[in-house]
C-alpha positions in Angstrom: 177.5 160.1 116.4 178.5 158.6 119.5 177.3 155.1 118.1 178.9 155.1 114.9 182.3 155.4 116.6 181.4 152.6 119.2 180.2 150.4 115.9 184.2 151.2 114.3 186.2 150.6 117.6 184.1 147.1 117.8 184.8 146.6 114.4 188.3 147.8 114.6 188.5 145.7 117.9 187.7 142.3 116.2 189.0 143.0 112.6 192.7 143.8 113.5 193.1 140.3 115.2 191.3 138.8 112.6 193.4 140.0 110.1 197.0 139.5 111.8 195.2 135.6 112.3 194.7 135.5 108.5 198.0 136.1 107.8 199.7 133.7 110.5 197.8 130.6 108.9 198.9 131.6 105.3 202.0 131.7 106.5 201.8 128.3 108.2 199.8 126.4 105.2 202.3 128.4 102.8 205.6 126.7 104.8 203.5 123.1 104.6 203.0 123.6 100.8 206.6 124.4 100.7 207.8 121.1 102.7 205.4 118.9 101.0 206.5 120.4 97.2 210.2 119.7 99.0 209.9 116.4 99.8 207.5 115.6 96.7 210.6 116.9 94.5 213.1 114.6 96.4 210.8 111.3 96.2 210.1 112.2 92.4 214.3 112.5 92.1 214.8 109.0 94.2 212.3 107.3 91.4 214.1 109.1 88.7 217.5 107.7 90.2 218.8 104.6 88.2 218.6 101.4 90.6 221.9 100.5 92.4 
């Protein structure tokens, strides 16, 4: 019984920070993708505009 509790606690100690880290990385990647999409739209608008 005690070994199961120790294993569960160890799993939570490892799992919770890993989950938080994963969510932080996903948020950063999402931010980068949104910037890339925005800049590519700006670039496409520039290509689409008539020459002056």
